[in-house]
C-alpha positions in Angstrom: 39.0 80.6 107.3 42.5 81.2 106.0 42.5 84.8 107.3 41.5 83.4 110.8 44.4 81.0 110.7 46.9 83.7 109.7 45.8 85.9 112.5 46.7 83.3 115.1 50.2 84.7 115.4 48.6 87.8 117.1 48.5 87.1 120.8 45.1 88.7 121.3 43.6 86.6 118.5 45.2 83.4 119.9 43.8 84.1 123.3 40.4 84.9 121.9 40.3 81.6 120.0 41.3 79.6 123.1 38.5 81.2 125.1 36.1 80.4 122.3 37.2 76.8 122.4 36.6 76.7 126.1 33.1 78.1 125.7 32.4 75.5 123.0 33.5 72.8 125.4 31.1 74.0 128.0 28.3 74.1 125.5 29.1 70.6 124.5 28.6 69.4 128.1 25.7 71.6 129.1 23.2 69.4 131.0 20.3 71.6 130.1 20.7 70.3 126.5 22.1 66.9 127.3 19.4 65.7 129.6 16.5 66.0 127.2 17.1 62.8 125.1 17.4 60.7 128.3 14.2 61.6 130.1 11.9 58.6 130.4 8.1 58.5 130.0 6.1 59.7 133.0 5.2 56.9 135.4 1.7 56.0 136.6 2.6 57.2 140.0 4.7 60.1 141.3 8.0 61.4 139.8 10.5 62.3 142.5 13.8 64.0 141.7 16.9 63.8 143.9 20.4 64.8 143.0 23.8 66.1 144.1 26.7 67.8 142.5 27.9 71.0 140.9 25.6 70.4 137.8 22.6 69.2 139.9 20.7 72.4 139.8 21.1 72.9 136.1 20.1 69.3 135.5 17.0 69.8 137.6 16.2 72.9 135.6 16.4 70.8 132.4 14.1 68.3 133.8 11.6 71.0 134.8 11.6 72.6 131.4 10.9 69.3 129.6 8.9 67.1 132.0 5.3 66.3 131.2 3.4 65.6 134.4 3.7 66.1 138.1 7.2 66.6 139.5 8.7 67.1 143.0 12.0 66.7 144.7 15.2 68.2 146.0 18.8 68.5 144.8 22.0 69.8 146.5 24.7 71.8 144.8 27.7 74.0 145.7 27.1 77.5 147.1 26.6 79.8 144.2 25.8 77.0 141.7 22.0 77.1 142.0 19.4 77.5 139.3 15.9 79.1 139.2 13.8 75.9 139.6 10.2 76.1 140.7 9.1 72.5 141.5 12.4 71.0 142.5 14.0 72.5 145.6 17.7 73.4 145.4 19.9 73.3 148.5 23.3 74.9 148.5 26.1 73.4 150.6 29.8 73.3 151.3 32.5 72.1 148.8 35.1 70.7 148.7 34.7 70.2 152.5 31.2 69.2 153.7 29.4 71.5 156.1 26.2 71.3 158.1 24.1 72.0 155.0 25.6 68.9 153.4 24.3 66.8 156.3 20.9 68.4 156.2 20.7 67.8 152.4 21.4 64.1 153.0 18.7 63.8 155.6 16.2 65.6 153.4 17.1 63.3 150.5 16.2 60.2 152.5 13.0 61.8 153.6 12.1 62.7 150.0 12.3 59.1 148.9 10.6 57.5 151.9 7.4 55.5 151.4 7.5 55.3 147.6 5.5 52.7 145.7 6.4 50.4 142.8 4.6 52.7 140.3 6.6 55.7 141.3 9.8 56.9 139.5 12.9 58.4 141.0 15.1 60.5 138.8 18.6 60.8 140.4 20.7 63.6 139.0 24.3 63.1 139.9 27.4 65.0 139.0 30.9 65.7 140.3 31.1 67.4 143.7 28.2 65.4 145.1 30.6 63.5 147.4 31.1 66.6 149.6 27.6 68.0 149.0 25.7 64.9 150.3 27.3 64.0 153.5 26.1 61.6 156.2 28.6 59.5 158.2 28.1 55.8 159.0 26.9 54.9 162.5 29.6 55.4 165.0 31.4 58.1 163.0 31.1 61.9 163.4 31.1 64.6 160.7 34.4 65.7 162.2 35.8 62.2 161.5 34.8 62.4 157.9 36.0 65.9 157.4 39.4 65.1 158.9 39.8 62.2 156.4 38.5 64.3 153.5 41.0 67.1 154.1 43.9 64.7 154.3 42.8 63.0 151.1 42.5 66.3 149.2 46.1 67.2 150.2 47.6 63.8 149.6 47.8 63.8 145.8 45.5 60.8 145.6 43.5 60.5 142.4 39.8 61.2 142.5 38.9 57.6 142.1 40.8 56.7 145.3 39.3 59.6 147.2 35.8 58.7 146.2 36.4 55.0 147.2 37.1 56.1 150.7 34.2 58.5 150.8 31.8 55.8 149.6 32.7 53.4 152.5 32.5 56.0 155.2 29.1 57.2 154.1 25.5 56.2 155.0 24.3 57.7 151.7 27.0 56.9 149.1 28.0 53.6 147.4 24.4 52.7 146.5 22.9 53.2 150.0 20.5 56.0 148.8 19.4 53.6 146.0 18.2 51.1 148.6 16.1 53.8 150.2 14.3 54.4 146.9 12.9 50.9 146.7 10.4 49.7 145.5 10.2 52.7 143.1 11.9 52.5 139.7 15.2 54.4 139.8 17.0 56.1 136.8 20.2 57.8 137.5 21.4 60.5 135.0 25.0 61.4 135.3 27.2 64.3 134.3 30.6 62.6 134.6 33.7 64.3 136.0 35.7 61.1 136.4 38.2 59.3 134.1 36.4 56.4 132.6 32.9 57.8 133.2 31.9 55.1 135.7 28.5 56.2 137.2 29.4 54.4 140.4 32.4 56.8 140.9 30.7 60.1 140.1 29.6 61.8 143.4 30.7 58.5 145.0 27.6 56.8 143.6 24.8 57.5 146.1 22.4 55.6 143.8 24.8 53.3 142.0 26.7 50.6 143.8 30.1 49.2 142.8 32.3 46.3 143.8 34.9 48.0 145.9 35.1 47.2 149.6 36.0 48.6 153.0 39.3 46.8 152.6 40.0 48.7 149.4 39.4 52.0 151.3 41.8 50.9 154.1 44.4 50.1 151.5 44.1 53.6 150.1 44.6 55.1 153.6 47.7 53.0 154.0 49.1 53.9 150.6 48.9 57.6 151.2 50.0 57.2 154.9 47.0 59.0 156.3 46.6 59.3 160.0 42.9 58.9 160.6 40.7 58.4 163.7 40.6 54.8 164.9 36.8 54.9 164.6 37.3 55.3 160.8 39.4 52.2 160.5 36.9 50.3 162.6 34.0 51.3 160.4 35.8 50.3 157.2 36.7 46.9 158.7 33.1 46.2 159.9 31.2 43.9 157.5 27.9 44.9 159.1 28.5 48.5 157.7 29.4 47.4 154.2 27.8 49.1 151.2 25.7 47.0 148.8 27.6 45.4 145.9 26.7 46.0 142.3 25.0 42.6 142.0 22.8 43.1 145.1 19.3 41.8 144.3 17.7 44.9 145.9 19.2 47.1 143.1 17.9 44.9 140.3 16.3 46.9 137.4 17.8 50.2 138.4 19.7 52.0 135.5 22.3 54.7 135.2 23.1 56.7 132.1 26.0 59.1 131.5 24.5 62.1 129.7 27.6 64.4 129.4 31.3 63.8 129.8 34.7 65.2 129.1 34.6 63.5 125.7 31.6 65.6 124.7 33.3 68.8 125.8 36.5 67.9 123.9 34.6 67.0 120.7 32.7 70.3 120.8 36.0 72.2 121.2 37.5 70.2 118.4 34.6 71.1 116.1 35.1 74.8 117.0 38.8 74.5 116.2 38.1 73.0 112.8 35.6 75.8 112.1 38.4 78.2 112.7 40.7 76.4 110.3 42.8 74.8 113.1 43.5 71.1 113.1 42.6 69.5 116.6 44.3 66.6 118.3 42.3 65.1 121.2 44.8 63.4 123.5 42.0 62.1 125.8 39.5 63.0 128.4 40.7 60.9 131.2 44.3 62.1 131.8 45.4 61.9 135.4 48.6 62.5 137.3 50.4 65.4 139.0 49.6 68.6 137.2 53.2 69.6 136.8 54.0 66.1 135.4 51.1 66.2 132.9 52.4 69.6 131.8 55.8 68.1 131.0 54.2 65.5 128.8 52.2 68.1 127.0 55.3 70.2 126.5 57.0 67.2 124.9 54.2 66.8 122.4 54.4 70.5 121.6 58.1 70.2 120.9 57.6 67.2 118.6 55.0 69.2 116.6 57.2 72.2 116.4 60.4 70.4 115.5 59.1 67.5 113.4 55.5 68.1 112.4 54.4 65.0 114.3 51.8 63.7 114.9 50.5 66.7 113.0 51.7 70.0 111.8 50.9 73.6 112.8 48.5 75.3 112.9 46.9 72.9 115.4 45.5 72.7 118.8 46.1 69.9 121.4 43.0 69.2 123.5 42.9 67.1 126.7 40.7 66.6 129.7 40.6 64.6 132.9 41.6 65.5 136.5 45.1 66.1 137.5 46.2 66.3 141.1 48.3 68.7 143.1 50.4 67.4 146.0 50.7 70.4 148.3 54.4 71.2 149.0 54.1 74.9 149.7 51.8 77.5 151.2 50.6 79.3 148.0 47.3 79.7 146.2 46.2 78.0 143.0 44.3 75.1 141.6 45.4 72.3 139.4 44.8 74.2 136.1 47.0 77.2 137.0 49.6 74.8 138.4 49.5 72.9 135.0 50.0 76.2 133.1 52.8 77.5 135.2 54.7 74.2 134.9 53.9 74.2 131.1 55.3 77.8 130.8 58.5 76.7 132.6 58.9 73.6 130.4 58.3 75.5 127.1 60.6 78.4 128.3 59.0 81.1 126.0 58.7 78.9 122.9 57.3 81.1 120.1 53.9 80.6 118.7 52.5 78.5 121.6 49.5 79.7 123.6 47.4 77.7 126.0 44.3 77.7 128.2 43.5 75.3 131.1 40.2 75.6 133.0 37.9 73.6 135.2 34.6 73.1 133.4 32.7 73.9 136.6 34.2 77.4 136.6 36.2 77.0 139.9 39.8 75.9 139.8 40.3 74.2 143.1 39.0 76.6 145.8 39.8 79.9 144.0 37.5 82.3 142.2 38.8 81.5 138.7 38.1 78.7 136.3 41.8 78.7 135.2 44.1 80.9 133.2 45.7 81.5 129.8 49.4 81.2 128.8 51.3 83.0 126.1 54.9 82.8 124.8 55.8 85.9 126.9 54.3 84.7 130.2 57.7 84.0 131.9 59.2 87.3 130.6 56.2 89.3 131.8 56.4 87.5 135.2 60.1 88.3 135.5 59.4 91.9 134.6 56.9 92.0 137.5 59.5 90.7 139.9 58.0 87.1 140.0 60.2 84.0 140.2 58.2 81.4 138.3 60.2 78.4 139.6 59.8 79.6 143.2 56.1 80.1 142.8 55.7 76.6 141.4 57.7 75.2 144.3 55.3 77.0 146.7 52.1 75.9 144.8 51.5 79.7 144.2 50.4 79.6 140.6 47.4 81.8 141.2 49.6 84.7 142.2 51.5 84.7 138.9 48.5 84.6 136.6 46.6 87.1 138.8 49.5 89.5 138.6 49.7 89.2 134.9 45.9 89.6 134.4 45.7 86.2 132.8 43.1 84.5 135.0 40.0 83.2 133.3 37.0 84.0 135.5 33.6 82.6 134.4 31.7 82.0 137.7 29.7 78.8 138.1 29.0 77.2 134.7 26.3 74.7 135.6 28.2 71.7 134.3 31.2 69.7 135.6 33.1 67.4 133.3 36.4 68.2 134.8 39.3 70.1 133.2 39.6 71.3 129.7 43.1 72.1 128.3 43.9 73.5 124.9 47.4 74.3 123.6 47.4 76.3 120.3 50.5 76.0 118.1 50.6 78.5 115.3 
């Protein structure tokens, strides 16, 4: 263990350890393992599986591998995130912007739960990304209306909770509306959470879990971020006849939702891997939000405190955090929130010796790019300058992908089968 710690001053060893920590985090939030303890006994009637999200296919695979009895159903996931299920159909659709397959998936989901009986069981498998993947607008709205609002929300810098609130109240499937269609069958929702606070009603905008927000709340969000939306959208949000069911709606009585994997599980697994390597971990939290570049500044301040004063712990150590930052688009470049976080962190640390970092999205896709995230080393800025790259200008243009791609420092995993949001680790040797 001591030899492993001593080697952390070697950049390659530091990078290898950080990638090991990320793999450990993914394993700690793997739905294939996490779903098993939460599967209920088989019902007297049918067992029907529905689901949506980036982890939905792997969740469905976990159900198939461990379910005793008959099984049928359908889930929808992002293109490329499927799994080799046999009894549960997997549809792939557009994300982050819904497409025609998203609408078809929603229609098929309603058809799948039609005409169920009281002795039937519906297993709803929900994870982050389901908001876009399961798309059906309210009466009077078009898919184009919803897409226009969605694109503006994604570019506005609004937190995921606010984005999903608007999505819920423009949808004929979200906000508990799909749960109503499952009645009178028993409904159990199993959730892989990608949202701060792990509220099941927020994950995938809660198709099978109602909340207590309202159309008025959604209108307030549109006003707060000054979004220019079609008038039909405002009319739908203000119409009480189109309101989603509230959490205390009698029609939802007896239905349950369980979070089976979250950012906390991922961070605790990474912390255990760090301790095994002789590195002391500090978990800052799994629900950190805010602008990626601002969150980077806060993390840099903690790093400086550790380096200069040994507080709140001394080196060697690793700072772990999760959650979902946001990126308000100011430029025309490429890059997700994780590479933006790392570029801002590199600028804030300005080549500080002995500090390495990794930041990746647990689903394997940072924003809309082909990478999960990237790694940072003390010489990141120097190597960028040698390659003719201006780090400050790239950050101003939201072009973090270009910097890390040029340096060969992108982390590319492909789809991981889970989604508990971002995992960040800063190693201080």
